[in-house]
N, C-alpha and C positions, 0 to 999 in steps of 0.2 A: 504494500500500500504506500501511497505518496501523500505527504502533508505539506501544504504551502503556508509559510509564515510571511504575511504581507506587511506587518507592522512590528516595531521593536518590542520584544518581550525579554524577560530575564533569562539568563543562561540556564538556570535550573529547569525551566519549562522546556527549553529546546533539547536539553540532554535527555529528559524523560521521554520526549517524543521520539528522539533518535534511537533510543533503546528498543522502540517498538516498530518503527517504520522508517522509510526513506523521507528525509526532511529537506526541503529547499527553503532558504531564507532569501527573500527578494523584497527589499524595502523600497519605498518611494515610487511604486509603480503607478502609472496613470490608468484611467479607465480602460482604454483600448488594449494596453499591454496585459492587464489582468484578464480581460475578456478573451484574449487570444490564447492564454495558457491554462485557464481554470479547468478545462475539460480533462486534464491529465490527473487531477487530484481527488482523493476521497475526503480530505478534510482541509479546511481553511481557517487560519488563525489571524485575527485582526485586533486592533485596539479602536480608537475613535477616528484615526486618519483615513482609513480605507472605507469607501462607501460600497457596501455589498447590495447592489440594486437587483431588481427583478430580472433584468437582462443578464447580469452576471450569474445569478442563481440558475436561470434557465440554461445557460451555457455549460454549467457544471454537470456534465453527463454522469460522472461517477460520484459526485459530491454526496456525502452522507451526513456530515456534521460541520457546523460553523462555530468556532470558539471565539467569544469576545473576551479578551483579557481585561476585564473591568466590569463595571456595573451596567451602565446604560447600553441599550441596543438600538438606539435611534438611527444608527448608520446601517442597520441591516433590515431588509424588507422581510419582516416576519411572516407576513401573509403569503408571500411568494415561496418562502422556505417551507412553511407548513403545507402549502398546496402540493409541493413536490416531495413531501415526506422527509425533508432535511431537518435534523434536530439542531436547534440553536442553544448553545450553553454559554453561561457567563460565570463571573466570580464575584457575587455580591458581598461576600463576607471578608474577602482578602484584605481590603484596605480599611477595615473598620477601626482598628487601633491607630493606624497612621492618621486617619481623618480626625479622630478624637484628640490625639496629641497635638495636631496642628491647630485645632480649635483652641485648646488651652494655651498653646504658644502665642497665638494672636491675641488672646485675651490679656495675657501677661505683658506682651509687648505694648499694647495700648495703655494698660494701667500704669506702666513705668516709662512711657515715651521713649522706648529703646531705639527705634529706627531714627527718630529725629535727633536724639542725643548723639548717636553714632555719627550721623551725617555732619552735625555741627562740629564735633571734635575732629573729624577727619579734615574739615575745612580750616582747622587751626584755631578754633574758637572754644574757650573753656567757659561754658555757660551753665553751671550747676543749677542755679536758681530758676532758670527758665524752664526746667524740665521736672518740676515738682510732680510726683506721681501720687497714686492712691494705692492702698492695700486692698486686695480682693477678699481677705478674711472678713466674714460677717456681711459681705455684700450679697445681694440677691441675684442669682443667675436664672434667667427665664429661658427654658428650652422649648422650642417649638418643634415637635416631632420626637417622640420617645421610642424610636425604632432602634436598630442596631447601633448606629453611631451616637445618637442622642443618649442612649443608655450608658454607653462607655464614657461619654463626656460627664454625665451625672456622677458616675463612680469616681472619676478623678477629681471633679470639683468638690465632692463631699470631703475628700482628703485634704482639700485646701480650706476647709471650714467655711464654705459658702452656704447660704440658704438656697435651697433648690426648689423651684416651681416649674411646672411644665404644662403645656397645652397639647393634648393628644386625645381626642374623644375615643380612640380605638385601642386603648390599653385599659386594663382593669385597675381599680384603686389599689388592690392588693399588690399588683406588680410594681406600680409606682412607689408604694409604701416600702417595699423591700429594697428599693434603691435610695430611700431617704428623700423622696420627691413628693411634693404636694401638688395634686392636680388642680388647675384653675382654668378659667376661661381665657380666650385670647385677649379680651379686654383686661383681665387680671394681669396677664404677662406684661402687657404694654404699660399698665399703670404702676406696677410694683417693682419692675426689674431695674437693676443697675447695669447689667449686661444681658443682652438677648442674643441667643445663638439659634440658627435655623438648621434643621435636619429633616427636610421633607423632600420628596421627589418633585420634579416640575410637572404639574398636570394642569388641566383647565381650572381645577379647584384652587391650586396653590400659585398660579401665575399672578404676579402682582399682589401677593398676599399682604405684603407690607408696602403700602402706598401713602399718598398724602394724608388720607383720613387717619390711618393707623399712626403715622408719625406725629400727628397732632395730639395723640393721646399719651405720649411718653413723657417721662421726666427729662428735663434738659441735660441731666448728667448721664443719661443712658448711652451705652455704646453697643453697636451691633456687630455681629460676626456672622459671615455667610461662607461656609465651606461646603454647601450642599449643591445648589444649582443656580446658575445665573437666571435672572427673571423672577425669582421668588420675591426679591426686593426690587421695587421700581428704582432704577439707578438715578434717574434725574431727580425724583422726589427725595431720595436719600441725600444726594449732593446738596440740594437746596436746603434741606433741614440742617445739615452740618454747617453750611455757609451762614445760615440765619441764627445759629446758636441754639436751635431747638433740639439738637442731638449733639452730644459731646464728641463723638467720633465713631469710626467704623473700621472694620478689617474685612476685606473682601478677597476671596480666593477664586471666585467663579464669576463669569460675566455672560451677558446675553449673547454676545458675539465673541467667539474664540477661534484662533488666537486674538487676544485683545492687546494691540500695540498702541491703541488710542482709546481713551475713555474719558467721559466727563468726571469720573471718580478720581482720575489722576491729578486733577487740578487743585485738590485741597490736601494739605499736609496732615490734616487730622484723619484722613482716610488712608489706612494702610492697605496696600495691594500686593498680592503674590500671584504668580502665573499658574494657577490651578495645581498647587503643590500638595494638596491634602493627602493624596495617595502616594506621593513621591518619596518613599523610603525604600531602601534596598530590601528590607524585610518584607514590606508589603508587595513589592513587585515580584519577589521570589514566590511568595505565597499565592498571588494571583496567577502567575505563570504555571505553577504546579497544579493549582486547582483546575485550570482549563485543560492542561495536558492530561491529567488523570481522567477527566470527563470525556475528552476526545478518544482516549484509548478505550474507555468503557463502552462508548457508543460503537466504535469500530469493532469491538469484541462481542457486540450483541447484548451488552448490559445496559441498565438504566443509568442515566446521568444524574448526579446529585442536584445540580442547579439547571436542569433543562428548562429553558424559557418557554418553549412551545411544546412541552411534553404532551403526548396525546391524552385526552381526557377520558377516553372510553375504550373498552376492550371489544373485539369483534363479536364476542358472545352476547354482549348487552346492547350492541349498536341498534338493532331494529326497534326496540321499545324505548330505550333510554335516550338515544341520540336526539330525537326531536325536542326533548325537555332541557337540553343543555342551555339553549338560548333563554328559556323561561327562567331557569335557575339563576343565570347571570343577571337578567333584568330585575328579578325580585331582589337580589342583593344590591344592585345599583340604585334602585328606587328607595330601598330602606336606608341606604347610606345617606341619601339626600333628605329624607323625611325625619329620621330619628334625631332626637336632641338629648343631651346629657352624656354622661360617662358610661360607655358600653361595658357590660359585665358578662352577660350570658347570651349565647346564640342557640335558639331552638329551631330545628328544621324538621318539618313533618311531611312525609310522603304518603299520599293516599291513592288507592287504585292499583292498577297492575304494576306500575313502576315500583311499588313497595316490595314486590316479590323479588326484584332483581338487586344486584350489587349497586348501591347508590353512591359509591365513593366518588365517582365522576361528578354526580350532581352536587354532592357536598363541596367538592373542590370548586365547582362553578359558582355556587352560592357564596362561599367565602371569598372567592376571587372577585365577584361583583361588589361585595361589601367592602373589601379592603384595597381594591386595585388603585384607588386614588391616593392612598396614604402609605402603602407599603413600598419599601425600596426594592423588594423582590417581586417578580411576576408570579402570581399564584397559579399553581398547576396541581395535577393529581399527586405528584411526588411530595410537594412541600406544603400543601394547604393546611393540614392539621398542625404541622410544626410551626408555621407562621402564627396561627391562632394561639397555640400554646405559649409561644415566645412572648406574646403580648398579654398573657395571663387571662385569656378569654376561654370560657367553658363552652364547648360545642356539644349539644345534646341532640340526638336524632330519634325520631319516633316513626314507626311504620304501621300503616293500617291498609290492608288489601281492599277494604271497602271504602268507597268515596260516595257521599250522599248527593252532592250537587253536580259533579262532573265525572267524566271517565277517569281522569287522573288529576291530581292537584298537588302542588308544592307550596307549602306555607312556611314562611320565615317569620319568626317572632324574636325580637331582641329586647332584652331588659337593660335599661340604663338607670342612671341616678334620678332621672326625671320620671320614668315610668316604662310602659311597654308599647312597642310599635309593631304592627303586624302587616305583612304584605303577602298575598297569595297569587299564584299564576298557574296557567294551564296552556295547553295547545288546542286551538280550534281552527279549522280550515287551514291546517298546515302552517300556522304562524302563532307566535307567542301572544298571549293575552294576560294582562293584569286584571284579575277579577275581584280582588278584595284589598281594601286598605282599612286597617283596624276593624271596626264593626260594619263598615259600609261595603255592600256588594255592588261592583261596577263592571265595566267592560272597556278596557283601554288597550289599544294596540301600540306598543312602543316602536315607532317607525324611525327613531333617530332624531326626533325634533324636540321642541320645548313644550312644556306643559305647566299650567298653573294648577296647584292643588289648594283649594280654599275650604277650610273647616269653618262653618258659620251657622247661624240660625236660619232655618227655612222661612222666608217671609216674602210677601209681594214686593217687587221692585228691585230686589238686591241683584239679581242676574242682569236686569236692565242697566243698573248703575255700572256694573262691571263692564258690560258691553260698550256703554257710552265712553268710559275712560279709554278702553282699548281702541275704539273707533276713532276717537280724537287723536290718538297716538299713531293712527294709520297701521294698526296691527290687526291682521286678519285672524279670526277664529276658524279653524278648519274642522273641529269636531267638539262636542260637548257631552259630558256624562254627569248625571246627578244621582247620588245615593243619599237616602235619608232614613232616619230611624222611625220618624213619625211626622205627620203633617204639622208644619210650623214648629217642628222640633229641630234637633241638631241635624246638619246635612253636610255632605261633601260634594263640592263642585270641582270637576276636572275639565279644564279647557286645553285643547291642543292648539298651539299657535303656529303661524307661519314664520314668525320672527320672535326673537327674545325681547322681553321688556327690560328697560333699564332700571337702575336703582330708584330713581325719582318716581317712575311709574309704579313700581312695586310698593313704595311707601304710600302713594295715593290710593292704590287698591286696598292696602292693609288698613287704611284709615276709615274705610267704609264702616258705618255702625253695624255691630253684631257680626263682623268677621273676626273669628277668634285667632286663627293662624292662617298664614298664606305663604306658600312656598313656590318658587320657580325651580323646576327640575328639568333635566335633559335625559331622555330615554331613547 
């Protein structure tokens, strides 16, 4: 077998691969060069530089596995790889300690003005009093995202005698407590923290998570650290906040556009910048390279990979009955992620009907994947779904009943949080997924990839008309409407499918309508 390494990886990984197969290391190839030779290889190893497009994947006649030496797989066309049966693997845990240590290093550098003092002394100026620092002991560190890296940051900061608070709705209170972390709201993080560090993936939900509005809620002495993903903090808003003295400083390792040789963040000395160094330790690179090499060897040997990004969710034996419900399971999880409020603790999944007779591991993975995909650093699949939930201290309970009263088959997801219980159920009808229940309301919503408004309100004359008028004045078209109610003029749920998303101002106007209790914009 032949393996192609297209980007630089540590020698340890190359040696491991060479002990198993013939390895070619060809760095810096362009698209056409890679396209011309990929048909010779059973495996391809890349980092972030090489773009593995659908055309390259299609040309890989022998290709069985693509290894990404790192976490993100944005440079690999996963859909094309999955379609062709090519396994994509990555190394999400290899740089955890390195990223956590870099976060702590940047925090200390900001607290003691180390880069500025170094630059001044090198220029021949002795200015001790200009670089008065602060101690981090007894300061409050706010951690946004308590996943792999966030948890390791917490462990190290605890040893530095800091007060630790975190915002992550998808870890249990017990898990956070074991780390010595108090769970609070995002508003609590912004209002209480002396340092705020971000450790979330970049998704639609987290893009611009820290913007003008959030930066207006912090103490003027706060300092931000971002070793996660560029784009989680609005770069222009952060620069302006530091310039105006509303934020004391920041340390940024990741940028919206990389390589970043120019950035507005470079213009202020109180913003420390490093060129995406969080994973750049010799130990991390060796671990990442070995992780990927071991998984490639496993796949080529016919074994499952530990971090398969697109591991098949279903076995051939269960495919005829279970496969149609994978989409339902994902949509149920995605909707519940957007509707639930409070700190998650327990996940209950109930399978009713014929699907309950079969192995439901694939459906469980799809439900957990839909629920956690926006906040997990790892892509959830059949191999790791239960592990990821356990790692966050979440209890997953499954119930099976071969009898289903209302439908042929039904998947019901119920999550318990610090606020209460939220329930979503779905099924397959006319060969497509349908959401048929939200809490106590029976509805029928087809998730077509668009925007929906979910309004919990009192059923009264004129309310729907008022909602329609506001949307009409905003030139937003309603493509479908569902109404579920418990009793006439009692509590009801209105679900509107929209052709366009409403903005924050329009959402506030809708939410201010009398007797609307909660109103959410979701995407399905």
